[in-house]
GUFI-108687 format. One record per residue: x, y, z of N, C-alpha, C, CB in turn. Coordinates in nm, 2 decimals. Glycine has a CB too. Example, Ala and Ser with C-alpha at 12.3 -4.5 7.8 and 13.67 -1.06 7.14 Angstrom:
<sites>
nx	ny	nz	cax	cay	caz	cx	cy	cz	cbx	cby	cbz
1.32	-0.57	0.78	1.23	-0.45	0.78	1.32	-0.33	0.78	1.13	-0.45	0.90
1.28	-0.22	0.71	1.37	-0.11	0.71	1.29	0.00	0.79	1.41	-0.06	0.57
</sites>
This chain:
<sites>
nx	ny	nz	cax	cay	caz	cx	cy	cz	cbx	cby	cbz
5.47	0.46	1.57	5.47	0.53	1.44	5.56	0.64	1.43	5.35	0.59	1.43
5.62	0.66	1.28	5.73	0.77	1.29	5.68	0.90	1.25	5.86	0.73	1.20
5.74	0.99	1.28	5.69	1.15	1.27	5.79	1.19	1.15	5.73	1.25	1.44
5.71	1.28	1.09	5.81	1.33	0.95	5.78	1.50	0.96	5.73	1.25	0.76
5.94	1.53	0.95	5.93	1.66	0.94	6.03	1.70	0.83	5.97	1.73	1.06
5.99	1.82	0.75	6.03	1.83	0.61	6.08	1.99	0.61	5.90	1.79	0.50
6.21	1.99	0.58	6.26	2.14	0.60	6.28	2.20	0.45	6.41	2.15	0.70
6.30	2.30	0.43	6.33	2.33	0.28	6.33	2.49	0.26	6.21	2.25	0.18
6.43	2.53	0.14	6.45	2.67	0.13	6.30	2.67	0.05	6.62	2.73	0.03
6.26	2.82	0.08	6.13	2.84	0.00	6.01	2.76	0.07	6.16	2.79	-0.15
5.89	2.75	-0.04	5.78	2.68	0.02	5.77	2.56	-0.04	5.65	2.75	0.02
5.86	2.49	-0.06	5.90	2.35	-0.13	5.83	2.25	-0.01	6.10	2.32	-0.16
5.88	2.25	0.11	5.81	2.18	0.24	5.67	2.16	0.22	5.82	2.25	0.36
5.61	2.28	0.22	5.49	2.28	0.23	5.39	2.24	0.11	5.47	2.38	0.27
5.47	2.26	-0.01	5.41	2.20	-0.14	5.42	2.04	-0.15	5.49	2.26	-0.26
5.54	1.97	-0.11	5.55	1.86	-0.10	5.44	1.78	-0.01	5.67	1.84	-0.07
5.43	1.83	0.11	5.32	1.78	0.20	5.18	1.81	0.15	5.33	1.86	0.34
5.15	1.90	0.08	5.02	1.93	0.01	5.01	1.83	-0.08	5.01	2.07	-0.05
5.10	1.83	-0.16	5.08	1.74	-0.29	5.05	1.59	-0.24	5.24	1.73	-0.39
5.13	1.55	-0.13	5.13	1.40	-0.08	5.00	1.39	-0.02	5.25	1.35	0.04
4.95	1.49	0.04	4.81	1.47	0.10	4.70	1.48	0.02	4.78	1.55	0.21
4.71	1.53	-0.10	4.64	1.54	-0.22	4.60	1.37	-0.28	4.74	1.63	-0.31
4.72	1.28	-0.28	4.73	1.17	-0.30	4.66	1.08	-0.19	4.85	1.16	-0.32
4.74	1.09	-0.09	4.70	0.99	0.06	4.62	1.04	0.14	4.82	0.96	0.15
4.58	1.16	0.14	4.50	1.21	0.24	4.55	1.28	0.35	4.43	1.12	0.29
4.48	1.33	0.43	4.57	1.42	0.57	4.66	1.32	0.61	4.47	1.49	0.74
4.78	1.37	0.69	4.85	1.26	0.73	4.88	1.35	0.88	5.01	1.20	0.61
4.87	1.25	1.00	4.92	1.31	1.12	5.06	1.30	1.13	4.85	1.26	1.24
5.12	1.38	1.24	5.24	1.40	1.29	5.34	1.41	1.17	5.28	1.29	1.38
5.28	1.51	1.09	5.36	1.58	1.00	5.39	1.72	0.99	5.31	1.56	0.89
5.51	1.75	1.02	5.53	1.91	1.00	5.62	1.94	0.90	5.59	1.97	1.13
5.60	2.10	0.86	5.70	2.16	0.76	5.77	2.29	0.84	5.62	2.20	0.61
5.89	2.31	0.78	5.94	2.42	0.82	6.02	2.48	0.67	6.04	2.39	0.95
5.99	2.62	0.68	6.04	2.68	0.55	6.13	2.80	0.56	5.92	2.72	0.47
6.25	2.79	0.49	6.32	2.90	0.50	6.33	3.01	0.45	6.41	2.89	0.50
6.30	3.12	0.46	6.24	3.24	0.37	6.41	3.32	0.36	6.08	3.36	0.47
6.41	3.38	0.23	6.53	3.48	0.20	6.60	3.57	0.34	6.47	3.59	0.08
6.50	3.62	0.43	6.54	3.71	0.52	6.55	3.63	0.65	6.45	3.82	0.52
6.55	3.49	0.64	6.55	3.42	0.77	6.71	3.39	0.80	6.45	3.28	0.76
6.74	3.40	0.91	6.88	3.35	0.94	6.89	3.23	1.01	6.96	3.43	1.01
6.99	3.19	1.03	7.03	3.05	1.10	6.99	3.06	1.23	7.19	3.01	1.10
6.97	3.13	1.31	6.92	3.13	1.44	6.74	3.12	1.43	6.98	3.28	1.51
6.71	3.15	1.33	6.53	3.17	1.30	6.53	3.07	1.24	6.45	3.29	1.21
6.58	2.98	1.18	6.56	2.85	1.12	6.57	2.75	1.24	6.66	2.82	1.00
6.66	2.76	1.30	6.67	2.66	1.42	6.57	2.67	1.51	6.79	2.66	1.50
6.49	2.80	1.54	6.39	2.81	1.63	6.28	2.78	1.57	6.38	2.92	1.69
6.25	2.76	1.44	6.15	2.69	1.37	6.14	2.56	1.39	6.15	2.70	1.25
6.28	2.51	1.34	6.28	2.36	1.36	6.24	2.32	1.50	6.40	2.31	1.33
6.29	2.38	1.61	6.27	2.35	1.73	6.13	2.36	1.76	6.34	2.43	1.81
6.06	2.46	1.73	5.92	2.45	1.74	5.82	2.36	1.63	5.88	2.59	1.73
5.87	2.32	1.56	5.79	2.20	1.48	5.81	2.08	1.55	5.83	2.17	1.33
5.95	2.07	1.59	5.97	1.92	1.66	5.90	1.91	1.82	6.15	1.90	1.68
5.86	2.03	1.86	5.80	2.02	1.97	5.64	1.99	1.97	5.83	2.14	2.02
5.60	2.00	1.84	5.47	1.98	1.82	5.44	1.81	1.78	5.42	2.08	1.71
5.57	1.76	1.77	5.58	1.61	1.74	5.59	1.56	1.88	5.70	1.57	1.64
5.54	1.39	1.85	5.56	1.34	1.99	5.69	1.31	2.02	5.49	1.22	2.02
5.72	1.34	2.14	5.88	1.31	2.17	5.92	1.19	2.18	5.92	1.34	2.28
5.82	1.10	2.21	5.88	0.98	2.23	5.88	0.87	2.13	5.84	0.93	2.32
5.87	0.93	2.00	5.89	0.85	1.88	6.00	0.90	1.78	5.75	0.83	1.82
6.05	0.81	1.72	6.17	0.89	1.62	6.10	0.96	1.51	6.29	0.77	1.53
6.15	1.06	1.44	6.12	1.16	1.36	6.23	1.14	1.23	6.13	1.30	1.44
6.15	1.13	1.10	6.23	1.13	0.97	6.23	1.25	0.92	6.18	1.05	0.87
6.36	1.32	0.92	6.34	1.46	0.88	6.42	1.46	0.75	6.40	1.57	1.00
6.35	1.52	0.64	6.37	1.54	0.49	6.40	1.69	0.48	6.24	1.50	0.40
6.55	1.71	0.42	6.58	1.85	0.36	6.60	1.85	0.24	6.69	1.92	0.43
6.60	1.95	0.16	6.61	1.98	0.03	6.74	1.95	-0.02	6.58	2.10	0.00
6.86	2.00	0.06	6.98	2.03	0.00	7.07	1.97	0.10	7.01	2.19	-0.04
7.15	1.90	0.08	7.23	1.81	0.19	7.36	1.94	0.19	7.28	1.62	0.14
7.40	1.96	0.33	7.49	2.08	0.34	7.44	2.21	0.34	7.56	2.07	0.24
7.30	2.23	0.29	7.25	2.34	0.31	7.19	2.39	0.46	7.17	2.35	0.23
7.12	2.51	0.50	7.08	2.54	0.61	6.96	2.45	0.66	7.06	2.66	0.60
6.89	2.42	0.59	6.76	2.33	0.64	6.82	2.20	0.70	6.65	2.28	0.51
6.92	2.15	0.60	6.96	2.02	0.62	7.06	2.02	0.77	7.04	1.97	0.47
7.14	2.14	0.79	7.22	2.16	0.89	7.16	2.18	1.04	7.30	2.26	0.84
7.03	2.23	1.02	6.93	2.24	1.13	6.88	2.12	1.17	6.83	2.33	1.11
6.84	2.01	1.07	6.82	1.89	1.08	6.91	1.81	1.16	6.82	1.86	0.98
7.04	1.85	1.09	7.15	1.78	1.17	7.19	1.78	1.32	7.24	1.83	1.11
7.14	1.91	1.34	7.15	1.95	1.48	7.05	1.88	1.56	7.13	2.09	1.50
6.93	1.84	1.52	6.84	1.77	1.59	6.88	1.62	1.59	6.70	1.78	1.54
6.93	1.58	1.51	7.00	1.44	1.51	7.10	1.44	1.60	7.05	1.40	1.38
7.20	1.51	1.61	7.28	1.52	1.74	7.26	1.51	1.85	7.34	1.59	1.76
7.12	1.60	1.87	7.07	1.62	2.02	7.00	1.48	2.06	6.96	1.78	2.04
6.96	1.42	1.94	6.86	1.29	1.98	6.88	1.20	1.86	6.67	1.34	2.00
6.97	1.09	1.85	6.99	1.02	1.76	6.88	0.92	1.70	7.09	0.97	1.80
6.78	0.92	1.80	6.66	0.83	1.74	6.61	0.88	1.61	6.53	0.84	1.83
6.64	1.03	1.58	6.57	1.09	1.47	6.67	1.08	1.36	6.53	1.23	1.51
6.65	1.07	1.24	6.73	1.06	1.12	6.70	1.19	1.00	6.70	0.91	1.04
6.81	1.22	0.97	6.81	1.34	0.83	6.85	1.28	0.73	6.90	1.47	0.83
6.76	1.30	0.65	6.77	1.26	0.50	6.79	1.40	0.40	6.63	1.18	0.46
</sites>
């Protein structure tokens, strides 16, 4: 099974997963990370690491970010750089 992590500016990640679960039901192996206006890059990276730790380490993770080149995408790219079994989109 593939895990999913959604990383976004603001509350978009939570809203996307909430909406998807309204349609498809509760999903396992899905985590979200949100970037608040007062969060720095280090704080975001720590949140992404914590979310990844909640997902199975022996399975690939598909990481969705809301803006290519933005802080959420860059944090996702760092994860892929450490473990290329994961994919960032």
